[in-house]
C-alpha positions as CSV (number, residue, x, y, z in Angstrom):
1,M,79.1,-74.4,-19.4
2,S,81.7,-72.1,-20.1
3,S,81.8,-68.6,-18.5
4,I,81.4,-66.8,-21.9
5,R,78.1,-68.8,-22.8
6,F,76.7,-68.0,-19.3
7,R,77.4,-64.2,-19.6
8,R,75.5,-64.4,-23.1
9,Y,72.5,-65.9,-21.6
10,A,72.4,-63.7,-18.5
11,A,72.5,-60.7,-20.9
12,I,69.5,-62.0,-22.9
13,L,67.3,-62.6,-19.8
14,F,68.2,-59.2,-18.5
15,S,67.2,-57.3,-21.6
16,S,64.0,-59.4,-22.0
17,G,63.0,-58.5,-18.2
18,I,63.6,-54.8,-18.9
19,Y,61.3,-54.9,-22.0
20,L,58.6,-56.9,-20.1
21,L,58.6,-54.4,-17.2
22,A,58.5,-51.4,-19.5
23,G,55.4,-53.0,-21.3
24,C,53.4,-53.6,-18.2
25,N,54.0,-50.1,-16.8
26,S,53.2,-48.1,-20.1
27,K,49.5,-46.8,-20.6
28,P,47.6,-47.1,-24.0
29,S,48.1,-44.2,-26.4
30,D,45.1,-41.7,-27.0
31,P,44.3,-41.1,-30.6
32,K,43.0,-37.5,-29.7
33,S,46.4,-36.4,-28.3
34,E,48.0,-37.1,-31.6
35,V,45.7,-34.6,-33.5
36,P,47.1,-31.0,-33.7
37,P,44.8,-28.4,-31.7
38,E,42.2,-26.4,-33.5
39,T,43.2,-22.9,-34.6
40,V,40.8,-20.3,-32.9
41,V,40.3,-17.2,-35.1
42,Q,39.3,-14.1,-33.4
43,P,38.0,-11.6,-35.9
44,D,37.9,-7.8,-35.3
45,T,34.4,-7.1,-34.2
46,D,34.7,-3.4,-34.6
47,V,33.6,-3.0,-38.2
48,N,33.3,0.6,-37.9
49,L,37.1,1.2,-37.4
50,V,39.1,1.8,-40.6
51,R,42.9,1.9,-40.8
52,V,44.7,3.2,-44.0
53,D,48.4,3.5,-44.8
54,H,48.3,7.3,-45.3
55,P,45.5,8.9,-43.1
56,E,47.0,12.5,-44.1
57,H,45.6,11.8,-47.6
58,F,42.0,12.3,-46.2
59,P,41.5,15.9,-44.9
60,V,39.1,16.6,-42.1
61,V,36.8,19.5,-41.4
62,T,35.2,20.8,-38.3
63,A,31.4,20.6,-37.7
64,T,30.0,24.0,-37.0
65,P,26.9,25.1,-35.1
66,Y,23.9,26.7,-36.9
67,T,20.6,27.8,-35.3
68,A,17.2,27.2,-37.0
69,A,13.6,26.9,-36.0
70,S,12.5,23.7,-34.2
71,R,11.1,20.9,-36.3
72,I,9.5,17.6,-35.6
73,Q,8.8,14.9,-38.1
74,V,5.8,12.5,-38.0
75,T,4.1,10.1,-40.2
76,G,0.6,10.0,-41.4
77,T,-1.8,9.1,-44.1
78,V,-3.9,10.8,-46.9
79,N,-7.6,11.0,-46.1
80,P,-10.5,12.6,-47.8
81,D,-11.8,15.9,-46.4
82,I,-15.1,14.9,-44.7
83,S,-16.6,18.3,-45.5
84,R,-16.2,17.6,-49.2
85,T,-17.5,14.0,-48.9
86,V,-21.1,13.4,-50.0
87,P,-23.2,10.1,-49.4
88,V,-25.3,8.8,-52.3
89,I,-28.6,7.7,-50.8
90,S,-31.6,5.9,-52.6
91,I,-34.6,7.3,-51.2
92,A,-36.7,4.4,-52.5
93,S,-36.0,0.9,-51.1
94,G,-36.0,-2.0,-53.4
95,R,-33.5,-4.1,-55.5
96,V,-30.8,-2.8,-57.6
97,I,-31.2,-3.8,-61.1
98,D,-28.3,-2.0,-62.8
99,I,-25.2,0.0,-61.7
100,H,-23.6,2.5,-63.9
101,A,-20.5,3.4,-61.8
102,R,-18.0,1.7,-59.6
103,I,-15.7,2.5,-56.8
104,G,-12.6,4.6,-58.0
105,D,-14.6,6.2,-61.0
106,Y,-14.7,10.0,-61.2
107,V,-18.4,11.1,-61.8
108,K,-19.9,14.5,-62.3
109,K,-23.0,15.9,-60.7
110,G,-26.3,14.6,-62.2
111,Q,-24.6,11.5,-63.6
112,L,-26.7,8.3,-63.4
113,L,-25.4,6.0,-60.9
114,M,-27.8,3.2,-60.4
115,D,-31.3,2.0,-61.1
116,V,-33.5,0.7,-58.2
117,Q,-36.8,-1.3,-58.7
118,S,-39.0,-0.4,-55.9
119,N,-42.6,-0.8,-54.8
120,D,-42.3,2.5,-53.3
121,V,-42.7,4.1,-56.7
122,S,-46.1,2.1,-57.4
123,S,-47.4,3.1,-54.1
124,A,-46.5,6.7,-54.5
125,F,-48.1,6.9,-58.0
126,G,-51.3,5.4,-56.7
127,Q,-51.5,8.0,-54.1
128,Y,-50.8,10.6,-56.7
129,L,-53.6,9.5,-59.0
130,K,-56.0,9.2,-55.9
131,A,-55.1,12.6,-55.0
132,V,-55.8,13.9,-58.7
133,N,-59.2,12.4,-58.6
134,D,-59.9,13.8,-55.1
135,E,-59.0,17.1,-56.1
136,R,-61.1,17.0,-59.3
137,L,-64.2,15.8,-57.3
138,A,-63.6,18.4,-54.6
139,K,-63.3,21.2,-57.1
140,A,-66.6,20.1,-59.0
141,Q,-68.4,20.1,-55.7
142,Y,-67.1,23.5,-54.7
143,D,-68.0,25.0,-58.1
144,R,-71.5,23.6,-57.7
145,A,-71.8,24.9,-54.2
146,K,-71.0,28.4,-55.4
147,I,-73.7,28.3,-58.2
148,L,-76.3,27.0,-55.6
149,N,-75.4,29.5,-53.1
150,D,-75.7,32.3,-55.8
151,K,-79.3,31.0,-56.4
152,G,-80.0,30.8,-52.6
153,A,-80.4,27.0,-52.5
154,I,-77.7,26.6,-49.8
155,S,-76.1,28.7,-47.1
156,N,-72.7,30.2,-47.0
157,S,-71.5,27.7,-44.6
158,Q,-72.0,24.9,-46.8
159,V,-70.0,26.8,-49.5
160,E,-67.2,27.3,-46.9
161,I,-67.2,23.5,-46.3
162,A,-66.9,22.7,-49.9
163,Q,-64.1,25.3,-50.4
164,N,-62.3,23.7,-47.4
165,A,-62.6,20.2,-48.9
166,E,-61.2,21.8,-52.2
167,D,-58.3,23.2,-50.3
168,D,-57.5,19.8,-48.6
169,A,-57.6,18.1,-51.9
170,K,-55.1,20.5,-53.4
171,A,-52.8,20.0,-50.4
172,A,-52.9,16.3,-50.7
173,L,-52.2,16.4,-54.5
174,S,-49.2,18.8,-53.9
175,A,-48.0,16.5,-51.2
176,S,-48.2,13.3,-53.7
177,E,-46.5,15.4,-56.4
178,E,-43.5,16.1,-54.1
179,Q,-43.3,12.4,-53.1
180,L,-43.0,11.5,-56.6
181,R,-40.5,14.2,-57.3
182,V,-38.3,13.1,-54.2
183,L,-38.4,9.5,-55.4
184,G,-37.0,10.8,-58.8
185,V,-40.3,9.8,-60.7
186,D,-41.8,11.8,-63.5
187,K,-45.6,12.1,-62.7
188,D,-46.4,12.2,-66.5
189,H,-44.0,9.3,-67.4
190,P,-44.1,6.9,-64.5
191,A,-41.8,3.9,-64.3
192,A,-41.2,1.0,-62.0
193,T,-37.7,2.0,-61.3
194,V,-35.9,4.9,-59.6
195,K,-32.8,6.4,-61.1
196,V,-30.3,7.5,-58.6
197,Y,-28.0,10.4,-59.7
198,A,-24.7,11.8,-58.3
199,P,-25.4,14.7,-56.0
200,A,-21.9,16.2,-56.5
201,S,-18.8,15.7,-58.6
202,G,-15.9,13.7,-57.4
203,Y,-14.3,10.1,-57.0
204,I,-16.3,7.3,-55.7
205,I,-14.3,6.2,-52.7
206,A,-16.9,3.8,-51.3
207,Q,-19.5,1.4,-52.7
208,N,-21.9,-0.6,-50.7
209,V,-24.3,-2.1,-53.2
210,T,-24.0,-4.6,-56.0
211,A,-26.3,-5.6,-58.7
212,A,-29.5,-7.5,-57.2
213,A,-28.7,-6.2,-53.8
214,A,-31.0,-4.3,-51.5
215,A,-30.8,-0.6,-51.4
216,G,-32.7,2.3,-49.8
217,V,-33.2,4.1,-46.3
218,T,-35.0,1.2,-44.7
219,Y,-33.3,-1.5,-42.8
220,T,-33.5,-3.9,-45.7
221,G,-30.7,-2.2,-47.6
222,S,-27.6,0.0,-47.2
223,A,-28.2,3.6,-46.2
224,N,-25.2,4.8,-48.2
225,A,-25.0,3.2,-51.7
226,F,-21.9,5.1,-52.7
227,T,-19.8,7.7,-51.1
228,I,-18.4,10.4,-53.4
229,A,-15.3,12.8,-52.3
230,D,-13.9,15.9,-53.8
231,L,-10.2,15.1,-53.6
232,S,-9.0,18.5,-54.7
233,H,-8.4,19.1,-51.1
234,V,-7.3,16.3,-48.7
235,W,-6.5,15.8,-45.1
236,I,-3.2,14.5,-43.9
237,I,-4.0,12.7,-40.4
238,C,-0.8,12.1,-38.5
239,D,0.2,10.9,-34.9
240,V,2.2,13.4,-32.9
241,Y,3.6,12.1,-29.5
242,E,2.5,13.9,-26.3
243,N,6.1,15.2,-25.7
244,D,6.0,17.0,-29.2
245,L,2.6,18.6,-28.9
246,P,3.9,21.9,-27.3
247,A,5.7,22.5,-30.7
248,V,2.5,22.0,-32.7
249,H,0.1,25.0,-33.1
250,L,-3.0,25.7,-35.2
251,G,-2.3,27.7,-38.4
252,E,1.3,26.6,-38.6
253,K,2.6,25.4,-42.0
254,A,3.9,21.8,-42.6
255,E,5.8,20.2,-45.3
256,I,4.6,16.9,-46.7
257,R,6.6,14.3,-48.6
258,L,5.0,11.2,-49.9
259,N,6.7,7.9,-50.5
260,A,5.3,7.8,-53.9
261,Y,7.1,11.1,-54.7
262,P,10.0,11.4,-52.4
263,D,11.5,14.4,-54.3
264,R,8.2,16.5,-54.3
265,V,7.6,18.8,-51.2
266,L,3.8,19.8,-50.6
267,N,2.7,22.4,-48.1
268,G,-0.2,22.3,-45.8
269,V,-1.6,24.0,-42.8
270,I,-2.5,22.6,-39.4
271,S,-6.2,22.7,-38.9
272,D,-6.9,20.5,-35.8
273,I,-5.1,19.1,-33.0
274,G,-6.9,16.2,-31.4
275,A,-8.0,16.7,-27.6
276,V,-7.8,12.9,-26.9
277,L,-4.6,10.9,-26.8
278,D,-4.3,7.2,-28.0
279,P,-3.9,5.5,-24.7
280,Q,-1.7,2.8,-26.1
281,I,0.9,4.9,-28.1
282,R,0.4,8.2,-26.4
283,T,-0.2,10.3,-29.5
284,A,-2.8,12.7,-30.6
285,K,-4.3,13.0,-34.0
286,V,-3.1,16.2,-35.9
287,R,-5.0,17.1,-39.1
288,I,-3.4,19.0,-41.9
289,E,-5.3,20.5,-44.8
290,V,-3.7,20.2,-48.1
291,E,-4.4,21.2,-51.8
292,N,-4.2,18.3,-54.1
293,P,-4.0,19.5,-57.7
294,N,-4.4,16.7,-60.3
295,T,-5.1,14.2,-57.6
296,T,-1.4,13.7,-56.8
297,M,-2.2,12.5,-53.5
298,R,-4.5,9.5,-53.2
299,V,-6.5,8.3,-50.3
300,G,-4.4,5.9,-48.2
301,M,-0.9,7.0,-49.2
302,F,1.8,7.1,-46.6
303,A,3.1,10.7,-45.9
304,T,6.1,12.0,-43.8
305,V,5.2,15.4,-42.3
306,T,7.7,18.1,-41.0
307,I,6.1,20.5,-38.7
308,Q,8.0,23.8,-38.2
309,G,8.1,25.0,-34.7
310,K,8.5,28.6,-33.3
311,S,11.4,27.9,-30.8
312,P,14.9,28.2,-32.1
313,E,17.2,25.0,-32.0
314,T,21.0,24.5,-32.4
315,H,22.4,21.9,-34.5
316,V,25.6,21.2,-36.5
317,Q,26.3,21.4,-40.1
318,V,29.1,19.7,-42.2
319,P,29.8,19.5,-46.0
320,A,27.4,17.3,-47.9
321,T,30.4,15.3,-49.0
322,A,31.2,14.3,-45.5
323,V,28.0,12.2,-45.1
324,L,27.8,8.7,-46.4
325,H,24.4,7.0,-47.0
326,L,24.8,3.5,-46.6
327,H,22.1,0.7,-45.6
328,D,19.3,3.3,-45.3
329,R,21.5,5.1,-42.7
330,D,23.7,8.2,-42.7
331,W,27.4,8.0,-41.5
332,V,30.4,10.2,-41.0
333,Y,34.1,9.2,-40.4
334,V,35.9,10.8,-37.6
335,P,39.7,10.6,-36.9
336,T,40.9,8.8,-33.9
337,S,44.2,9.3,-31.8
338,D,46.0,6.2,-33.3
339,G,45.7,7.3,-36.9
340,K,42.6,5.4,-37.7
341,F,39.1,6.6,-38.7
342,R,35.9,5.5,-36.9
343,R,32.4,5.4,-38.6
344,I,29.6,7.0,-36.6
345,A,25.9,6.8,-37.4
346,V,24.2,10.3,-37.5
347,R,20.8,11.6,-38.2
348,S,20.7,14.1,-41.1
349,G,18.4,17.0,-41.5
350,D,17.9,19.3,-44.3
351,S,20.2,20.4,-47.1
352,L,21.6,23.8,-46.4
353,P,23.0,26.5,-48.6
354,N,26.6,26.4,-49.9
355,N,26.6,22.5,-50.2
356,M,26.2,21.9,-46.4
357,Q,24.2,19.2,-44.7
358,A,22.4,19.5,-41.3
359,I,23.2,16.9,-38.7
360,L,20.5,16.6,-36.1
361,S,22.3,14.1,-33.8
362,G,25.4,11.8,-33.7
363,I,28.1,14.3,-33.5
364,D,28.7,17.7,-31.8
365,A,29.9,21.1,-32.8
366,G,33.7,21.2,-33.1
367,Q,34.1,17.6,-33.8
368,Q,36.2,16.8,-36.8
369,V,35.0,14.7,-39.7
370,V,36.4,13.5,-43.0
371,S,35.5,15.9,-45.7
372,N,35.4,13.4,-48.5
373,V,33.9,10.3,-47.2
374,L,33.5,8.5,-50.5
375,A,37.3,8.5,-51.0
376,L,37.9,7.1,-47.7
377,Q,35.2,4.5,-48.0
378,N,36.5,3.3,-51.4
379,A,40.1,3.0,-49.8
380,A,38.7,1.0,-47.0
381,D,36.9,-1.3,-49.4
382,Q,40.0,-2.0,-51.3
């Protein structure tokens, strides 16, 4: 073999060995290592921070202090005035055969409400007829005794006995007539039913009987067939926390706002402060008397009550244009040191003169806020 061919074979063998050694030492490739890494996005969690290109375009004003009487705000419900609530009672027990009014109706005094079929009527009328006959007989006996006494046939004592029997018969007759009157029965035109009339004018706020139901003062029926309330005056019963009770006094005025009429303010007077606290929520019941013309307030309505205290309190005020109402909350924007604006939640109070807005909490006097918050909010949204 020539030297040239030998060198060619040696080069081929060396190259093959190198390739085999490289194949034995290499590890299998990982498919995951060939996928590019995931992109991690870290959003700005401070959604209340706003940056604009020209912060100088949004002027700021300084919150100023003002002093006003202390006020507390509580919630309550509309309730009927108990002193103006009258129960309707059927004196005769029996079965209701007809109802002439329903819950929620307005009725006048003397209006027919229901008819009750009662055995009490028959029993009372029977006693009345017996009393009539007894009185007639006693009177005849007394008249005869006087005639006999005049003729000397009987003694004076026997006349007195006859007179006493006549007096007892008259008393029994009067009692039976009164029983019929109480039951609502005309003694000259008796009927098997008792008519129940409204004892006062007002709205029926409760109904405890239905047709064919039992009614009356006995255990067989409901004691109160209806409940009538005069709603020209109502009570607002609200819960006041024990920490706020020192600011509540009898005779003080209170402002009432109803959810049904948020733009209407009604005035009332505190007439009672509960002596017992609710052990669960630590509140006392406070009663506020309110006039209710045209039945604006209906029983069960939800009300927000603002009670005026006597001690002064200091709060801050800002222009009304500096307050943003968003998501059922109030906000203001304050400038930061790096040219940005931060949105801060505040609790607003009453509207003040000169287009100012009271701020009860959230910012302090001397703090700066953006005067036109809508312009800044619109710029931030864009």
